[in-house]
C-alpha positions as CSV (number, residue, x, y, z in Angstrom):
1,M,-29.3,70.2,11.4
2,V,-32.5,68.8,10.0
3,H,-33.5,69.4,6.4
4,T,-37.1,68.9,5.3
5,E,-39.0,68.6,2.1
6,R,-42.6,68.0,1.6
7,T,-44.1,66.4,-1.5
8,D,-47.8,66.3,-1.4
9,D,-48.6,64.6,1.9
10,V,-45.2,63.0,2.4
11,L,-42.6,64.6,4.6
12,H,-39.0,63.8,3.9
13,V,-36.7,64.5,6.9
14,T,-32.9,64.4,6.4
15,F,-30.4,64.5,9.3
16,D,-27.9,66.9,7.6
17,R,-24.5,66.9,9.3
18,P,-22.6,64.6,7.1
19,E,-19.2,65.8,8.4
20,K,-20.3,64.5,11.8
21,R,-21.9,61.3,10.4
22,N,-25.3,63.0,11.0
23,A,-24.9,62.9,14.8
24,L,-28.0,64.2,16.6
25,R,-28.2,67.2,18.9
26,R,-30.9,68.3,21.2
27,A,-32.1,70.9,18.7
28,D,-32.5,68.2,16.1
29,L,-34.6,66.1,18.5
30,D,-36.9,69.0,19.3
31,A,-37.2,70.1,15.6
32,V,-38.3,66.6,14.4
33,T,-40.8,66.2,17.3
34,D,-42.4,69.5,16.3
35,L,-42.5,68.5,12.6
36,L,-44.4,65.4,13.5
37,D,-47.2,67.5,15.0
38,D,-48.8,67.7,11.6
39,R,-52.1,65.8,11.2
40,G,-52.1,66.3,7.5
41,L,-49.3,63.8,6.7
42,R,-49.7,60.4,5.1
43,A,-46.1,59.3,5.4
44,V,-42.7,60.5,6.9
45,V,-39.4,59.3,5.5
46,F,-36.2,59.7,7.5
47,R,-32.8,59.7,5.8
48,G,-29.2,60.7,6.6
49,A,-27.3,63.1,4.4
50,G,-24.2,61.9,2.5
51,D,-22.9,58.4,2.2
52,R,-21.0,58.0,5.5
53,A,-24.0,57.2,7.8
54,F,-27.7,57.3,8.4
55,S,-26.8,58.7,11.8
56,A,-24.1,57.9,14.4
57,G,-26.7,58.6,17.1
58,V,-26.5,61.4,19.7
59,D,-23.5,63.6,19.4
60,I,-21.1,62.7,22.2
61,N,-20.7,66.4,23.0
62,E,-24.4,66.5,24.0
63,F,-23.7,63.9,26.7
64,L,-20.5,65.6,27.8
65,A,-22.5,68.8,28.4
66,L,-24.9,67.1,30.8
67,D,-23.8,68.3,34.2
68,G,-26.0,66.2,36.4
69,P,-29.2,64.1,36.7
70,D,-31.5,67.0,36.0
71,A,-29.8,67.9,32.8
72,A,-29.6,64.2,31.8
73,R,-33.3,63.7,32.6
74,A,-34.3,66.7,30.4
75,F,-32.2,65.5,27.5
76,I,-33.4,61.9,27.5
77,T,-37.0,63.2,27.9
78,A,-36.5,65.0,24.6
79,L,-35.4,61.8,23.0
80,R,-38.4,60.0,24.5
81,D,-40.8,62.6,23.2
82,L,-39.3,62.3,19.6
83,L,-39.6,58.5,19.6
84,A,-43.1,58.6,20.9
85,A,-44.0,61.1,18.2
86,V,-42.6,58.7,15.6
87,R,-44.6,55.8,16.9
88,T,-47.9,57.7,17.3
89,V,-48.0,60.2,14.4
90,P,-51.1,59.2,12.3
91,A,-48.9,58.6,9.3
92,V,-46.7,55.8,8.1
93,T,-43.1,56.3,9.2
94,I,-40.2,54.9,7.2
95,C,-36.4,54.9,7.9
96,A,-34.2,54.7,4.8
97,V,-31.0,53.5,6.3
98,D,-27.7,53.6,4.4
99,G,-24.6,53.2,6.4
100,P,-24.2,53.1,10.2
101,C,-27.4,53.6,12.3
102,L,-26.3,53.7,15.9
103,G,-27.6,54.6,19.4
104,G,-30.6,57.0,19.4
105,A,-30.8,56.7,15.6
106,F,-31.2,53.0,15.9
107,E,-33.9,53.6,18.4
108,L,-35.6,55.8,15.9
109,A,-35.4,53.0,13.3
110,L,-37.0,50.6,15.8
111,A,-39.7,53.2,16.5
112,A,-40.5,53.6,12.8
113,D,-43.2,51.5,11.2
114,L,-41.0,50.4,8.4
115,R,-37.3,50.2,7.4
116,V,-35.6,50.1,4.0
117,V,-31.9,49.3,4.4
118,T,-29.0,49.0,2.1
119,T,-26.3,46.4,2.0
120,R,-23.9,48.8,3.8
121,A,-26.3,49.5,6.7
122,R,-24.9,48.7,10.1
123,F,-26.7,48.8,13.5
124,G,-25.7,49.0,17.1
125,L,-26.4,50.4,20.5
126,P,-22.9,51.4,21.8
127,E,-24.1,53.3,24.8
128,V,-22.8,50.8,27.3
129,R,-19.3,51.6,26.1
130,L,-19.9,55.2,27.1
131,G,-21.0,54.2,30.6
132,I,-24.7,54.9,30.0
133,P,-27.6,52.4,29.5
134,S,-29.5,51.9,26.3
135,V,-33.0,53.2,27.0
136,I,-36.4,54.2,25.6
137,D,-37.1,52.3,22.3
138,A,-34.2,50.0,22.8
139,A,-36.9,48.1,24.7
140,L,-38.3,47.2,21.3
141,L,-35.2,45.5,20.1
142,Q,-36.0,42.1,21.6
143,Q,-39.3,42.0,19.7
144,F,-37.2,42.1,16.4
145,V,-34.2,39.9,17.3
146,G,-35.2,37.9,20.4
147,L,-34.2,38.5,24.0
148,G,-30.9,36.7,23.8
149,H,-29.7,38.6,20.8
150,A,-31.0,41.9,22.3
151,K,-29.0,41.4,25.5
152,E,-25.9,40.5,23.5
153,M,-26.2,43.6,21.3
154,I,-26.9,45.9,24.2
155,L,-24.3,44.5,26.7
156,T,-21.4,44.3,24.1
157,G,-22.2,47.6,22.4
158,D,-21.0,45.9,19.2
159,V,-22.0,47.2,15.8
160,Y,-23.5,44.6,13.4
161,D,-23.5,44.4,9.6
162,V,-26.8,44.2,7.9
163,D,-26.3,40.5,7.1
164,A,-25.5,39.5,10.7
165,P,-27.8,36.7,11.8
166,Q,-28.9,38.8,14.8
167,L,-30.5,41.2,12.4
168,A,-32.3,38.8,10.1
169,A,-35.8,39.8,11.2
170,L,-35.0,43.5,11.2
171,C,-33.1,43.8,7.9
172,A,-34.9,41.5,5.4
173,R,-34.1,42.1,1.7
174,P,-31.5,44.8,1.9
175,V,-31.0,46.7,-1.4
176,A,-28.0,48.1,-3.1
177,P,-27.2,51.7,-2.1
178,D,-28.0,53.0,-5.6
179,D,-31.4,51.3,-5.4
180,L,-32.4,52.9,-2.0
181,E,-34.5,55.7,-3.4
182,A,-36.4,53.5,-5.8
183,A,-37.1,51.0,-3.0
184,V,-38.4,53.9,-0.8
185,S,-40.6,55.2,-3.6
186,A,-42.0,51.7,-4.2
187,L,-42.9,51.3,-0.6
188,L,-44.5,54.7,-0.4
189,G,-46.7,53.7,-3.3
190,R,-47.9,50.7,-1.3
191,V,-48.6,52.5,2.1
192,A,-49.2,56.2,1.4
193,G,-52.5,55.9,-0.4
194,H,-54.7,54.5,2.5
195,T,-57.3,56.7,4.2
196,R,-56.1,59.0,6.9
197,T,-58.8,57.4,9.1
198,V,-57.5,53.9,8.8
199,V,-53.8,54.8,9.3
200,A,-54.6,56.8,12.4
201,A,-56.6,53.9,13.8
202,Q,-54.0,51.4,13.0
203,K,-51.2,53.5,14.5
204,R,-53.3,53.8,17.7
205,L,-53.8,50.1,17.8
206,F,-50.0,49.4,17.4
207,E,-49.5,51.4,20.5
208,T,-52.4,49.7,22.3
209,W,-51.1,46.2,21.4
210,Q,-47.6,47.2,22.6
211,S,-48.7,48.4,26.0
212,T,-51.8,46.4,27.1
213,P,-52.7,42.8,27.8
214,L,-54.4,40.8,25.0
215,A,-57.9,41.1,26.3
216,E,-57.7,44.8,26.7
217,G,-56.1,45.2,23.3
218,A,-58.9,43.2,21.7
219,A,-61.5,45.2,23.4
220,R,-60.0,48.5,22.2
221,S,-59.7,47.0,18.8
222,V,-63.4,46.6,18.7
223,E,-63.9,50.3,19.4
224,E,-61.3,51.3,16.8
225,F,-63.0,49.1,14.2
226,A,-66.4,50.6,15.0
227,G,-65.1,54.2,15.0
228,V,-63.7,54.2,11.5
229,F,-67.3,53.7,10.2
230,A,-68.1,57.3,11.3
231,A,-65.7,58.6,8.6
232,A,-66.7,59.3,5.0
233,D,-63.4,58.1,3.7
234,T,-64.0,54.6,5.1
235,R,-67.2,54.3,3.0
236,A,-65.4,55.7,0.0
237,A,-62.6,53.2,0.3
238,L,-65.0,50.3,0.7
239,A,-66.9,51.4,-2.4
240,A,-63.7,51.8,-4.4
241,Y,-62.5,48.4,-3.4
242,R,-65.8,46.8,-4.4
243,S,-65.6,48.6,-7.7
244,S,-62.1,47.3,-8.3
245,L,-63.4,43.8,-7.9
246,G,-66.0,44.4,-10.5
247,G,-68.8,44.5,-7.9
248,G,-72.0,46.4,-8.5
């Protein structure tokens, strides 16, 4: 089950199955993908209900119900579509992680733009222990932790505490559980006030830089930079910034 709340232009998405450690089902994947098809958002915050987990990942019963390659392909395509939506929605995406964040939920945290984690957060990709590979945005893990640590994490299927050296780049400055909401609010204050034009352009560039060689990424960066000057909110932001500096 997914619970949502919208405050102004910020969408709060909560995975709400605390009795199952917020394990994800196919319906949850599809629901969140649909929610992110909203061009009016400035930010999206993902949370897990209760205090037992952010999410244990995909519900094992979903995997057990897959009766062959076609069903497996359809299911993993739904996860791929969700993670792509998180990466490409023209809004800042934040994962507020308290407790275990495993499997597909860890991939969601990797796909998000930013993460706020507590001292009791734990991360892992246990799929190999189930006899299935880690896929989709697990490919991003090595960019956070390095190839050696990524292979170790994926091939062992171990779960790592937030202060594990492997996670140093991913989990900088964890906060106490009671301070999580204040930390999320403070981060929203820093990222949710930018123009929609610039956030959309920057999110497109993140995807471009991720998937193209340097020269092509630089060329497309030029076009993105030029394109924002067609928008009125760019001019307004420039004028406001000049004013804040005391410029005439």
